[in-house]
C-alpha positions in Angstrom: 0.0 -0.4 -0.2 1.5 3.5 -1.2 2.5 5.8 2.0 1.7 2.6 4.6 5.0 0.2 4.1 5.7 -1.7 6.7 9.3 -0.6 7.2 8.2 3.4 6.8 5.9 1.7 9.7 9.4 0.8 12.0 10.6 4.4 10.9 8.0 6.0 12.4 7.9 4.0 15.2 11.6 4.3 16.1 11.2 8.2 15.1 8.6 8.5 18.1 10.6 7.0 20.7 13.7 8.8 20.1 12.0 12.3 20.9 11.4 10.8 24.0 15.5 9.4 24.3 14.9 11.7 27.3 13.0 9.5 29.2 14.0 5.9 27.8 15.9 5.9 31.5 13.4 5.6 33.9 11.7 2.9 31.0 14.9 1.2 31.4 15.6 1.1 34.7 12.4 -0.5 35.8 12.3 -3.0 33.6 15.6 -3.9 34.5 14.1 -3.9 38.5 11.2 -5.8 37.5 13.1 -7.9 35.4 15.4 -8.8 38.5 13.6 -9.1 41.2 11.1 -12.0 39.1 14.5 -13.8 37.5 17.3 -13.0 40.0 20.0 -10.5 39.4 22.2 -12.6 37.8 22.3 -11.6 34.0 23.3 -15.3 32.8 21.2 -16.7 34.0 17.9 -13.9 33.5 17.1 -13.8 29.3 14.6 -11.2 30.4 17.2 -9.3 32.4 20.2 -9.9 30.1 17.7 -7.8 27.2 17.1 -4.8 29.9 20.7 -4.6 30.3 21.0 -4.3 26.3 18.7 -1.8 26.6 20.3 -0.1 28.8 23.5 0.2 27.4 21.9 1.3 24.6 20.8 4.1 25.9 24.3 4.9 27.5 23.1 3.6 31.1 26.4 3.5 33.0 27.4 -0.2 34.4 27.3 1.6 37.8 23.7 3.0 37.4 22.3 -0.4 36.2 24.3 -2.5 39.0 22.5 -0.4 41.4 19.3 -1.2 40.1 19.7 -5.2 40.0 20.3 -5.2 43.3 17.8 -2.8 44.3 15.1 -4.9 42.9 17.0 -8.3 44.8 16.4 -6.6 47.6 20.7 -4.9 48.3 19.5 -1.9 48.2 16.0 -0.1 49.1 13.8 0.3 46.7 10.5 1.2 44.9 8.8 -1.8 44.2 7.3 -1.4 40.6 4.7 -3.9 39.0 3.6 -4.7 35.6 0.0 -4.4 34.5 -1.3 -4.3 31.1 -3.8 -2.2 29.5 -6.4 -3.1 26.0 -8.8 -0.8 24.5 -9.6 0.3 21.0 -8.0 3.3 19.3 -9.6 5.5 16.2 -11.7 3.6 13.6 -11.4 0.8 15.6 -7.5 0.1 15.7 -6.7 -1.7 18.2 -3.9 -1.2 21.5 -1.6 -2.3 24.1 -0.7 0.0 26.7 2.2 -2.4 29.1 3.0 0.0 31.8 4.9 -0.7 35.5 4.0 1.0 38.4 3.9 1.4 42.8 0.0 2.5 42.3 -2.4 0.9 40.2 -5.4 3.5 40.6 -3.4 6.0 39.1 -2.1 4.2 36.2 -5.6 3.3 35.1 -7.1 6.9 35.9 -4.4 8.2 33.9 -4.8 5.7 30.6 -8.3 4.8 30.9 -8.4 8.9 30.3 -6.0 9.5 28.1 -8.3 7.3 25.4 -11.8 8.8 26.4 -9.9 12.5 25.9 -8.1 11.3 22.5 -11.3 9.1 20.9 -11.0 6.2 22.2 -11.8 3.1 24.9 -9.9 1.5 27.3 -11.2 -2.4 27.3 -10.9 -5.0 29.1 -8.3 -7.8 29.6 -8.4 -10.5 26.5 -10.5 -7.7 24.2 -7.7 -6.9 21.7 -4.9 -9.3 22.4 -5.8 -11.5 20.0 -4.9 -10.3 17.1 -1.9 -9.2 17.7 0.9 -12.3 18.3 3.9 -11.7 21.3 6.9 -12.9 19.4 10.6 -12.4 19.0 10.8 -9.2 16.3 13.8 -8.8 13.9 13.8 -6.1 11.2 16.2 -5.3 8.5 16.3 -2.5 6.4 15.8 -2.9 2.5 18.9 -3.9 1.1 19.8 -6.5 3.0 20.7 -10.2 1.1 17.3 -12.2 2.3 18.9 -15.3 1.2 21.6 -14.9 3.9 18.8 -13.9 6.1 17.0 -16.8 5.5 19.6 -19.1 6.1 21.2 -17.8 9.3 17.5 -17.2 11.2 16.1 -20.6 10.0 19.1 -22.5 11.1 19.5 -20.5 14.2 15.7 -21.3 15.1 13.3 -18.7 13.5 9.9 -19.1 12.8 9.4 -17.4 10.1 11.3 -14.9 7.9 8.6 -12.2 5.2 10.0 -10.4 2.6 7.4 -6.7 2.5 6.6 -5.1 -0.2 9.0 -2.5 0.7 11.9 -4.3 0.9 12.1 -4.9 4.7 12.8 -8.8 5.6 11.3 -9.4 9.4 12.6 -12.7 11.7 9.8 -13.4 13.7 10.9 -15.9 17.2 9.4 -17.6 20.0 9.5 -14.9 22.9 12.4 -17.9 24.4 14.5 -18.3 20.6 14.8 -14.4 20.5 17.9 -14.0 21.8 19.6 -17.2 20.3 18.8 -15.7 16.4 19.0 -12.5 17.1 22.3 -13.5 18.3 23.6 -15.2 15.1 21.7 -13.0 12.9 24.9 -10.2 14.3 27.4 -12.9 14.2 27.0 -13.9 10.8 27.6 -9.8 9.6 23.6 -9.1 9.9 22.9 -5.8 11.5 18.9 -5.3 12.6 17.5 -2.1 11.9 15.1 -3.0 15.3 15.5 -5.7 17.6 12.8 -6.7 20.1 9.8 -9.0 21.7 6.7 -7.3 21.1 2.8 -8.2 20.7 2.9 -8.1 16.3 0.0 -6.9 14.5 -1.8 -10.0 13.2 -4.2 -7.9 10.6 -4.0 -3.3 10.6 -6.2 -1.5 9.9 -5.4 1.9 7.7 -5.2 5.6 8.5 -5.8 8.4 6.7 -5.8 12.1 6.7 -7.8 13.6 10.4 -8.3 10.0 11.6 -5.1 9.1 11.1 -3.9 12.3 12.9 -6.7 11.3 15.8 -5.0 8.2 16.5 -1.3 9.5 16.6 -2.5 12.3 18.7 -3.8 9.4 21.1 -1.3 8.0 20.7 1.1 10.5 22.2 -1.2 10.9 24.8 -0.8 7.4 26.3 3.1 7.6 25.4 4.1 10.6 27.5 2.3 8.8 30.8 4.9 8.0 33.7 3.9 4.4 34.3 4.0 3.9 30.0 6.6 1.3 29.2 5.4 0.7 26.0 2.5 0.8 23.8 1.3 -1.7 20.7 -1.4 -0.9 17.9 -2.4 -2.3 14.7 -3.1 1.1 13.7 -1.0 2.0 9.8 -0.6 5.3 9.9 1.3 7.7 6.7 4.4 8.4 6.9 
């Protein structure tokens, strides 16, 4: 679809995240603390913590800051206790939205998320209302021009579930969450550097929005992403470049 390429949407999402770079440390710290509390403070035995540390390093977080927050989560230092909570809802044109939060106050968080939805034309739904429209998976994306044959050979050998070449030339590797690290590392070891690699909620189908509807949807997404307790937002809206 003209103006709605997979690659363009991924770049758009990354650009929006980069605009909020000053807030990424807060979100990475929460992810480190949750991961360490649930799976222990040893990255070698905790894949989720390894991924969180990778994100922290990519955001130029000092090693002592990373260690201090792992220590807080595992009880070696006093800190705030965060819990994970997920909200689901509908945006403009029935677009599905998943909002992942980390909070020390559920009452505050749900009130803020509900307000953002209602103020900008969306509706907060019930648990499970839209999650069935997404696949929880590892997603590794290569920009157009990357060797499809090489990506496919390395990815499938490393245990990927699927390799999809989009119409715009970008290549998408999908994995089970547990296989994400192994596949990503194998691709990087083969000299293939992804433009994006993360464990995500990937929409099974998309809702194409244009004009005023697209602008309203973007305002809704911005309002949700700007909330302090929001870690990540996933949706199935295809917005124009």
